A tleap script that builds the chain and sets N, CA, C and O, in Angstrom:
source leaprc.protein.ff14SB
mol = sequence {
  NMET GLY ASP ASP LYS ALA ILE PRO HIE LYS
  VAL PHE ARG GLY TRP PRO LEU ILE CYS THR
  ARG ALA GLN PRO GLY ALA PRO LEU PRO ALA
  TYR SER PRO SER ARG TRP GLU VAL ALA SER
  LEU LYS ALA GLY ARG ARG VAL ASP SER GLU
  ARG ALA ALA GLU THR PRO ALA LEU ARG ALA
  SER ASP VAL ASP ASN ILE LYS ARG GLU LEU
  ASP GLU SER ASN LYS LYS ALA ARG ARG LEU
  ASP GLU ALA LEU GLN GLU ARG ASP ARG VAL
  LYS MET GLN VAL LYS ALA LYS CLYS
}
set mol.1.N position { 55.456 -32.162 -22.178 }
set mol.1.CA position { 54.584 -33.252 -21.849 }
set mol.1.C position { 54.956 -33.886 -20.521 }
set mol.1.O position { 54.129 -34.578 -19.928 }
set mol.2.N position { 56.153 -33.676 -20.042 }
set mol.2.CA position { 56.558 -34.254 -18.779 }
set mol.2.C position { 55.913 -33.580 -17.583 }
set mol.2.O position { 55.978 -34.104 -16.471 }
set mol.3.N position { 55.277 -32.399 -17.798 }
set mol.3.CA position { 54.669 -31.671 -16.695 }
set mol.3.C position { 53.198 -32.009 -16.491 }
set mol.3.O position { 52.512 -31.323 -15.733 }
set mol.4.N position { 52.703 -33.044 -17.147 }
set mol.4.CA position { 51.294 -33.414 -16.960 }
set mol.4.C position { 51.065 -33.761 -15.494 }
set mol.4.O position { 51.807 -34.547 -14.905 }
set mol.5.N position { 50.039 -33.168 -14.922 }
set mol.5.CA position { 49.726 -33.422 -13.520 }
set mol.5.C position { 48.273 -33.838 -13.412 }
set mol.5.O position { 47.399 -33.244 -14.044 }
set mol.6.N position { 48.017 -34.852 -12.616 }
set mol.6.CA position { 46.634 -35.246 -12.341 }
set mol.6.C position { 46.123 -34.346 -11.228 }
set mol.6.O position { 46.733 -34.245 -10.164 }
set mol.7.N position { 45.012 -33.702 -11.482 }
set mol.7.CA position { 44.429 -32.824 -10.470 }
set mol.7.C position { 42.952 -33.152 -10.321 }
set mol.7.O position { 42.311 -33.564 -11.288 }
set mol.8.N position { 42.409 -32.977 -9.134 }
set mol.8.CA position { 40.977 -33.213 -8.982 }
set mol.8.C position { 40.207 -32.123 -9.708 }
set mol.8.O position { 40.457 -30.938 -9.486 }
set mol.9.N position { 39.289 -32.500 -10.558 }
set mol.9.CA position { 38.476 -31.546 -11.289 }
set mol.9.C position { 37.243 -31.211 -10.464 }
set mol.9.O position { 36.980 -30.044 -10.172 }
set mol.10.N position { 36.500 -32.228 -10.096 }
set mol.10.CA position { 35.290 -32.054 -9.313 }
set mol.10.C position { 35.177 -33.234 -8.368 }
set mol.10.O position { 35.855 -34.247 -8.534 }
set mol.11.N position { 34.326 -33.092 -7.391 }
set mol.11.CA position { 33.999 -34.221 -6.529 }
set mol.11.C position { 32.520 -34.476 -6.705 }
set mol.11.O position { 31.698 -33.594 -6.456 }
set mol.12.N position { 32.177 -35.682 -7.135 }
set mol.12.CA position { 30.784 -36.040 -7.371 }
set mol.12.C position { 30.385 -37.094 -6.360 }
set mol.12.O position { 30.826 -38.240 -6.444 }
set mol.13.N position { 29.553 -36.714 -5.405 }
set mol.13.CA position { 29.080 -37.626 -4.349 }
set mol.13.C position { 30.236 -38.339 -3.666 }
set mol.13.O position { 30.194 -39.551 -3.457 }
set mol.14.N position { 31.253 -37.589 -3.326 }
set mol.14.CA position { 32.391 -38.145 -2.615 }
set mol.14.C position { 33.437 -38.810 -3.488 }
set mol.14.O position { 34.462 -39.254 -2.971 }
set mol.15.N position { 33.219 -38.897 -4.789 }
set mol.15.CA position { 34.170 -39.526 -5.697 }
set mol.15.C position { 34.925 -38.435 -6.449 }
set mol.15.O position { 34.297 -37.660 -7.172 }
set mol.16.N position { 36.241 -38.344 -6.308 }
set mol.16.CA position { 36.965 -37.319 -7.065 }
set mol.16.C position { 37.023 -37.683 -8.544 }
set mol.16.O position { 37.297 -38.828 -8.906 }
set mol.17.N position { 36.770 -36.723 -9.364 }
set mol.17.CA position { 36.874 -36.907 -10.812 }
set mol.17.C position { 38.209 -36.295 -11.223 }
set mol.17.O position { 38.440 -35.105 -11.010 }
set mol.18.N position { 39.074 -37.096 -11.802 }
set mol.18.CA position { 40.436 -36.663 -12.099 }
set mol.18.C position { 40.589 -36.358 -13.588 }
set mol.18.O position { 40.095 -37.099 -14.438 }
set mol.19.N position { 41.267 -35.279 -13.886 }
set mol.19.CA position { 41.622 -34.961 -15.264 }
set mol.19.C position { 43.061 -34.470 -15.256 }
set mol.19.O position { 43.629 -34.234 -14.190 }
set mol.20.N position { 43.647 -34.316 -16.418 }
set mol.20.CA position { 45.027 -33.839 -16.483 }
set mol.20.C position { 45.069 -32.520 -17.236 }
set mol.20.O position { 44.229 -32.246 -18.093 }
set mol.21.N position { 46.060 -31.714 -16.903 }
set mol.21.CA position { 46.308 -30.459 -17.608 }
set mol.21.C position { 47.637 -30.598 -18.331 }
set mol.21.O position { 48.641 -30.988 -17.735 }
set mol.22.N position { 47.637 -30.276 -19.621 }
set mol.22.CA position { 48.893 -30.326 -20.378 }
set mol.22.C position { 49.791 -29.163 -19.972 }
set mol.22.O position { 51.010 -29.319 -19.901 }
set mol.23.N position { 49.198 -27.995 -19.705 }
set mol.23.CA position { 49.963 -26.824 -19.311 }
set mol.23.C position { 49.357 -26.271 -18.025 }
set mol.23.O position { 48.147 -26.371 -17.824 }
set mol.24.N position { 50.176 -25.691 -17.154 }
set mol.24.CA position { 49.672 -25.225 -15.867 }
set mol.24.C position { 48.494 -24.250 -15.958 }
set mol.24.O position { 47.626 -24.281 -15.085 }
set mol.25.N position { 48.429 -23.400 -16.960 }
set mol.25.CA position { 47.343 -22.417 -17.041 }
set mol.25.C position { 46.170 -22.845 -17.899 }
set mol.25.O position { 45.205 -22.094 -18.036 }
set mol.26.N position { 46.229 -24.034 -18.481 }
set mol.26.CA position { 45.180 -24.481 -19.408 }
set mol.26.C position { 43.867 -24.722 -18.659 }
set mol.26.O position { 43.877 -25.188 -17.519 }
set mol.27.N position { 42.737 -24.404 -19.299 }
set mol.27.CA position { 41.449 -24.637 -18.636 }
set mol.27.C position { 41.175 -26.127 -18.498 }
set mol.27.O position { 41.667 -26.945 -19.275 }
set mol.28.N position { 40.392 -26.450 -17.507 }
set mol.28.CA position { 40.041 -27.850 -17.282 }
set mol.28.C position { 39.002 -28.296 -18.299 }
set mol.28.O position { 38.094 -27.530 -18.622 }
set mol.29.N position { 39.113 -29.509 -18.808 }
set mol.29.CA position { 38.106 -29.999 -19.755 }
set mol.29.C position { 36.801 -30.320 -19.033 }
set mol.29.O position { 36.794 -30.636 -17.843 }
set mol.30.N position { 35.708 -30.235 -19.770 }
set mol.30.CA position { 34.410 -30.600 -19.195 }
set mol.30.C position { 34.394 -32.103 -18.974 }
set mol.30.O position { 35.013 -32.854 -19.726 }
set mol.31.N position { 33.692 -32.535 -17.949 }
set mol.31.CA position { 33.636 -33.958 -17.644 }
set mol.31.C position { 32.216 -34.458 -17.818 }
set mol.31.O position { 31.272 -33.858 -17.304 }
set mol.32.N position { 32.066 -35.540 -18.533 }
set mol.32.CA position { 30.765 -36.152 -18.732 }
set mol.32.C position { 30.879 -37.619 -18.348 }
set mol.32.O position { 31.565 -38.376 -19.035 }
set mol.33.N position { 30.225 -38.044 -17.268 }
set mol.33.CA position { 30.361 -39.441 -16.851 }
set mol.33.C position { 29.723 -40.388 -17.860 }
set mol.33.O position { 28.721 -40.057 -18.494 }
set mol.34.N position { 30.313 -41.563 -17.998 }
set mol.34.CA position { 29.762 -42.568 -18.908 }
set mol.34.C position { 28.524 -43.206 -18.282 }
set mol.34.O position { 28.258 -43.025 -17.094 }
set mol.35.N position { 27.777 -43.945 -19.080 }
set mol.35.CA position { 26.592 -44.632 -18.553 }
set mol.35.C position { 26.973 -45.595 -17.447 }
set mol.35.O position { 26.270 -45.712 -16.443 }
set mol.36.N position { 28.104 -46.296 -17.638 }
set mol.36.CA position { 28.554 -47.245 -16.627 }
set mol.36.C position { 28.817 -46.540 -15.303 }
set mol.36.O position { 28.414 -47.025 -14.245 }
set mol.37.N position { 29.504 -45.378 -15.363 }
set mol.37.CA position { 29.798 -44.634 -14.137 }
set mol.37.C position { 28.518 -44.181 -13.453 }
set mol.37.O position { 28.403 -44.264 -12.230 }
set mol.38.N position { 27.556 -43.701 -14.234 }
set mol.38.CA position { 26.291 -43.248 -13.660 }
set mol.38.C position { 25.567 -44.419 -13.011 }
set mol.38.O position { 25.040 -44.291 -11.906 }
set mol.39.N position { 25.540 -45.565 -13.697 }
set mol.39.CA position { 24.874 -46.754 -13.146 }
set mol.39.C position { 25.564 -47.213 -11.871 }
set mol.39.O position { 24.898 -47.575 -10.901 }
set mol.40.N position { 26.900 -47.201 -11.866 }
set mol.40.CA position { 27.606 -47.659 -10.667 }
set mol.40.C position { 27.399 -46.690 -9.513 }
set mol.40.O position { 27.296 -47.114 -8.362 }
set mol.41.N position { 27.337 -45.391 -9.805 }
set mol.41.CA position { 27.074 -44.421 -8.742 }
set mol.41.C position { 25.677 -44.610 -8.167 }
set mol.41.O position { 25.483 -44.515 -6.955 }
set mol.42.N position { 24.694 -44.881 -9.043 }
set mol.42.CA position { 23.332 -45.122 -8.557 }
set mol.42.C position { 23.289 -46.380 -7.704 }
set mol.42.O position { 22.649 -46.399 -6.653 }
set mol.43.N position { 23.969 -47.433 -8.153 }
set mol.43.CA position { 24.006 -48.680 -7.378 }
set mol.43.C position { 24.691 -48.440 -6.038 }
set mol.43.O position { 24.240 -48.936 -5.006 }
set mol.44.N position { 25.772 -47.685 -6.058 }
set mol.44.CA position { 26.471 -47.361 -4.814 }
set mol.44.C position { 25.601 -46.567 -3.870 }
set mol.44.O position { 25.662 -46.758 -2.655 }
set mol.45.N position { 24.794 -45.682 -4.413 }
set mol.45.CA position { 23.899 -44.881 -3.578 }
set mol.45.C position { 22.871 -45.781 -2.903 }
set mol.45.O position { 22.533 -45.568 -1.739 }
set mol.46.N position { 22.363 -46.798 -3.630 }
set mol.46.CA position { 21.402 -47.738 -3.031 }
set mol.46.C position { 22.058 -48.498 -1.884 }
set mol.46.O position { 21.463 -48.661 -0.819 }
set mol.47.N position { 23.278 -48.959 -2.106 }
set mol.47.CA position { 23.992 -49.687 -1.056 }
set mol.47.C position { 24.220 -48.777 0.137 }
set mol.47.O position { 24.047 -49.201 1.279 }
set mol.48.N position { 24.609 -47.524 -0.112 }
set mol.48.CA position { 24.836 -46.586 0.980 }
set mol.48.C position { 23.563 -46.341 1.774 }
set mol.48.O position { 23.611 -46.255 3.001 }
set mol.49.N position { 22.420 -46.227 1.094 }
set mol.49.CA position { 21.174 -45.988 1.821 }
set mol.49.C position { 20.788 -47.211 2.639 }
set mol.49.O position { 20.229 -47.073 3.727 }
set mol.50.N position { 21.080 -48.421 2.124 }
set mol.50.CA position { 20.810 -49.633 2.908 }
set mol.50.C position { 21.706 -49.678 4.135 }
set mol.50.O position { 21.253 -50.018 5.228 }
set mol.51.N position { 22.960 -49.341 3.960 }
set mol.51.CA position { 23.895 -49.334 5.085 }
set mol.51.C position { 23.497 -48.259 6.096 }
set mol.51.O position { 23.615 -48.470 7.303 }
set mol.52.N position { 23.032 -47.123 5.617 }
set mol.52.CA position { 22.599 -46.052 6.514 }
set mol.52.C position { 21.403 -46.491 7.344 }
set mol.52.O position { 21.272 -46.088 8.500 }
set mol.53.N position { 20.534 -47.308 6.774 }
set mol.53.CA position { 19.380 -47.801 7.524 }
set mol.53.C position { 19.825 -48.743 8.639 }
set mol.53.O position { 19.185 -48.792 9.689 }
set mol.54.N position { 20.915 -49.496 8.432 }
set mol.54.CA position { 21.423 -50.401 9.456 }
set mol.54.C position { 22.201 -49.659 10.535 }
set mol.54.O position { 22.227 -50.108 11.681 }
set mol.55.N position { 22.821 -48.562 10.211 }
set mol.55.CA position { 23.718 -47.865 11.120 }
set mol.55.C position { 23.056 -47.408 12.414 }
set mol.55.O position { 23.656 -47.593 13.473 }
set mol.56.N position { 21.846 -46.816 12.403 }
set mol.56.CA position { 21.267 -46.385 13.673 }
set mol.56.C position { 21.118 -47.520 14.688 }
set mol.56.O position { 21.288 -47.286 15.884 }
set mol.57.N position { 20.810 -48.733 14.250 }
set mol.57.CA position { 20.692 -49.858 15.171 }
set mol.57.C position { 22.048 -50.152 15.812 }
set mol.57.O position { 22.120 -50.415 17.013 }
set mol.58.N position { 23.111 -50.109 15.028 }
set mol.58.CA position { 24.439 -50.332 15.583 }
set mol.58.C position { 24.799 -49.230 16.562 }
set mol.58.O position { 25.335 -49.503 17.636 }
set mol.59.N position { 24.518 -48.022 16.211 }
set mol.59.CA position { 24.849 -46.912 17.091 }
set mol.59.C position { 24.042 -46.972 18.379 }
set mol.59.O position { 24.565 -46.653 19.447 }
set mol.60.N position { 22.780 -47.373 18.299 }
set mol.60.CA position { 21.949 -47.472 19.498 }
set mol.60.C position { 22.522 -48.521 20.444 }
set mol.60.O position { 22.544 -48.310 21.657 }
set mol.61.N position { 22.983 -49.642 19.911 }
set mol.61.CA position { 23.566 -50.668 20.781 }
set mol.61.C position { 24.881 -50.178 21.380 }
set mol.61.O position { 25.182 -50.472 22.537 }
set mol.62.N position { 25.661 -49.437 20.604 }
set mol.62.CA position { 26.899 -48.871 21.141 }
set mol.62.C position { 26.601 -47.898 22.271 }
set mol.62.O position { 27.283 -47.902 23.296 }
set mol.63.N position { 25.589 -47.071 22.087 }
set mol.63.CA position { 25.205 -46.107 23.119 }
set mol.63.C position { 24.753 -46.845 24.374 }
set mol.63.O position { 25.112 -46.454 25.485 }
set mol.64.N position { 23.968 -47.913 24.207 }
set mol.64.CA position { 23.520 -48.699 25.358 }
set mol.64.C position { 24.707 -49.295 26.106 }
set mol.64.O position { 24.739 -49.281 27.336 }
set mol.65.N position { 25.681 -49.817 25.368 }
set mol.65.CA position { 26.876 -50.380 26.013 }
set mol.65.C position { 27.646 -49.312 26.778 }
set mol.65.O position { 28.108 -49.556 27.893 }
set mol.66.N position { 27.784 -48.152 26.195 }
set mol.66.CA position { 28.511 -47.065 26.858 }
set mol.66.C position { 27.760 -46.609 28.103 }
set mol.66.O position { 28.381 -46.349 29.134 }
set mol.67.N position { 26.431 -46.508 28.024 }
set mol.67.CA position { 25.638 -46.128 29.202 }
set mol.67.C position { 25.804 -47.153 30.318 }
set mol.67.O position { 25.954 -46.787 31.484 }
set mol.68.N position { 25.778 -48.431 29.963 }
set mol.68.CA position { 25.942 -49.492 30.961 }
set mol.68.C position { 27.312 -49.388 31.624 }
set mol.68.O position { 27.425 -49.501 32.844 }
set mol.69.N position { 28.351 -49.174 30.821 }
set mol.69.CA position { 29.699 -49.032 31.371 }
set mol.69.C position { 29.795 -47.814 32.279 }
set mol.69.O position { 30.450 -47.865 33.320 }
set mol.70.N position { 29.147 -46.720 31.892 }
set mol.70.CA position { 29.161 -45.514 32.711 }
set mol.70.C position { 28.453 -45.755 34.038 }
set mol.70.O position { 28.938 -45.322 35.083 }
set mol.71.N position { 27.311 -46.440 34.010 }
set mol.71.CA position { 26.593 -46.754 35.248 }
set mol.71.C position { 27.457 -47.605 36.176 }
set mol.71.O position { 27.528 -47.346 37.377 }
set mol.72.N position { 28.116 -48.626 35.610 }
set mol.72.CA position { 28.989 -49.479 36.422 }
set mol.72.C position { 30.141 -48.674 37.012 }
set mol.72.O position { 30.508 -48.862 38.172 }
set mol.73.N position { 30.703 -47.787 36.219 }
set mol.73.CA position { 31.806 -46.958 36.692 }
set mol.73.C position { 31.343 -46.026 37.811 }
set mol.73.O position { 32.054 -45.838 38.799 }
set mol.74.N position { 30.155 -45.446 37.658 }
set mol.74.CA position { 29.622 -44.566 38.701 }
set mol.74.C position { 29.364 -45.328 39.996 }
set mol.74.O position { 29.635 -44.816 41.082 }
set mol.75.N position { 28.839 -46.553 39.888 }
set mol.75.CA position { 28.601 -47.372 41.086 }
set mol.75.C position { 29.918 -47.679 41.792 }
set mol.75.O position { 30.011 -47.599 43.017 }
set mol.76.N position { 30.934 -48.031 41.007 }
set mol.76.CA position { 32.241 -48.334 41.588 }
set mol.76.C position { 32.814 -47.093 42.268 }
set mol.76.O position { 33.373 -47.190 43.361 }
set mol.77.N position { 32.683 -45.939 41.639 }
set mol.77.CA position { 33.189 -44.696 42.217 }
set mol.77.C position { 32.464 -44.382 43.524 }
set mol.77.O position { 33.084 -43.943 44.492 }
set mol.78.N position { 31.140 -44.608 43.549 }
set mol.78.CA position { 30.367 -44.374 44.779 }
set mol.78.C position { 30.840 -45.289 45.906 }
set mol.78.O position { 31.010 -44.842 47.040 }
set mol.79.N position { 31.053 -46.577 45.595 }
set mol.79.CA position { 31.517 -47.523 46.618 }
set mol.79.C position { 32.893 -47.121 47.145 }
set mol.79.O position { 33.138 -47.178 48.350 }
set mol.80.N position { 33.787 -46.715 46.249 }
set mol.80.CA position { 35.113 -46.276 46.683 }
set mol.80.C position { 35.025 -45.024 47.543 }
set mol.80.O position { 35.731 -44.904 48.544 }
set mol.81.N position { 34.165 -44.098 47.156 }
set mol.81.CA position { 33.987 -42.871 47.927 }
set mol.81.C position { 33.456 -43.182 49.322 }
set mol.81.O position { 33.918 -42.613 50.311 }
set mol.82.N position { 32.477 -44.092 49.395 }
set mol.82.CA position { 31.931 -44.478 50.702 }
set mol.82.C position { 33.003 -45.140 51.562 }
set mol.82.O position { 33.078 -44.881 52.764 }
set mol.83.N position { 33.832 -45.990 50.961 }
set mol.83.CA position { 34.904 -46.653 51.708 }
set mol.83.C position { 35.918 -45.635 52.220 }
set mol.83.O position { 36.382 -45.744 53.355 }
set mol.84.N position { 36.264 -44.656 51.405 }
set mol.84.CA position { 37.208 -43.620 51.840 }
set mol.84.C position { 36.619 -42.768 52.956 }
set mol.84.O position { 37.320 -42.410 53.903 }
set mol.85.N position { 35.347 -42.447 52.849 }
set mol.85.CA position { 34.698 -41.671 53.912 }
set mol.85.C position { 34.685 -42.458 55.224 }
set mol.85.O position { 34.923 -41.898 56.293 }
set mol.86.N position { 34.407 -43.754 55.133 }
set mol.86.CA position { 34.408 -44.608 56.329 }
set mol.86.C position { 35.806 -44.657 56.942 }
set mol.86.O position { 35.953 -44.573 58.161 }
set mol.87.N position { 36.835 -44.794 56.096 }
set mol.87.CA position { 38.211 -44.805 56.586 }
set mol.87.C position { 38.546 -43.504 57.309 }
set mol.87.O position { 39.126 -43.520 58.394 }
set mol.88.N position { 38.176 -42.372 56.696 }
set mol.88.CA position { 38.440 -41.075 57.314 }
set mol.88.C position { 37.698 -40.932 58.638 }
set mol.88.O position { 38.229 -40.363 59.592 }
set mol.89.N position { 36.470 -41.449 58.697 }
set mol.89.CA position { 35.678 -41.358 59.931 }
set mol.89.C position { 36.351 -42.163 61.046 }
set mol.89.O position { 36.427 -41.716 62.190 }
set mol.90.N position { 36.839 -43.364 60.692 }
set mol.90.CA position { 37.518 -44.205 61.683 }
set mol.90.C position { 38.803 -43.534 62.154 }
set mol.90.O position { 39.109 -43.564 63.346 }
set mol.91.N position { 39.560 -42.928 61.241 }
set mol.91.CA position { 40.790 -42.220 61.623 }
set mol.91.C position { 40.483 -41.095 62.605 }
set mol.91.O position { 41.206 -40.896 63.581 }
set mol.92.N position { 39.409 -40.366 62.337 }
set mol.92.CA position { 39.038 -39.252 63.226 }
set mol.92.C position { 38.651 -39.776 64.609 }
set mol.92.O position { 38.970 -39.147 65.618 }
set mol.93.N position { 37.971 -40.913 64.665 }
set mol.93.CA position { 37.592 -41.498 65.952 }
set mol.93.C position { 38.829 -41.931 66.738 }
set mol.93.O position { 38.901 -41.740 67.951 }
set mol.94.N position { 39.803 -42.518 66.033 }
set mol.94.CA position { 41.036 -42.954 66.694 }
set mol.94.C position { 41.781 -41.749 67.243 }
set mol.94.O position { 42.290 -41.804 68.362 }
set mol.95.N position { 41.858 -40.660 66.485 }
set mol.95.CA position { 42.532 -39.441 66.949 }
set mol.95.C position { 41.807 -38.852 68.149 }
set mol.95.O position { 42.444 -38.359 69.080 }
set mol.96.N position { 40.490 -38.900 68.131 }
set mol.96.CA position { 39.707 -38.323 69.228 }
set mol.96.C position { 39.928 -39.108 70.524 }
set mol.96.O position { 39.902 -38.513 71.601 }
set mol.97.N position { 40.141 -40.405 70.453 }
set mol.97.CA position { 40.348 -41.227 71.640 }
set mol.97.C position { 41.722 -40.987 72.251 }
set mol.97.O position { 41.899 -41.192 73.452 }
set mol.98.N position { 42.699 -40.558 71.456 }
set mol.98.CA position { 44.054 -40.335 71.965 }
set mol.98.C position { 44.043 -39.100 72.756 }
set mol.98.O position { 45.077 -38.701 73.292 }
savepdb mol mol.pdb
quit
């Protein structure tokens, strides 16, 4: 009896159903969810579908923020590139005058 191990029997909609085996080679018992478990899973599914409906709006705002940050970063990179090109042009002019 000391070798009882909890093992996952099945996964039902992301919820592991746990059972125990008395002996390592013993077959797994059949699992029948209670009415309460079925009701709670159905309620959880409703909550998940409500949350899923909200998620695209959050993701769209995140995408907009990332796009805005990328645009700002690209503008900054362009300004830095233009400044470096101007510096190089001035250096070349100074060398040409010598």
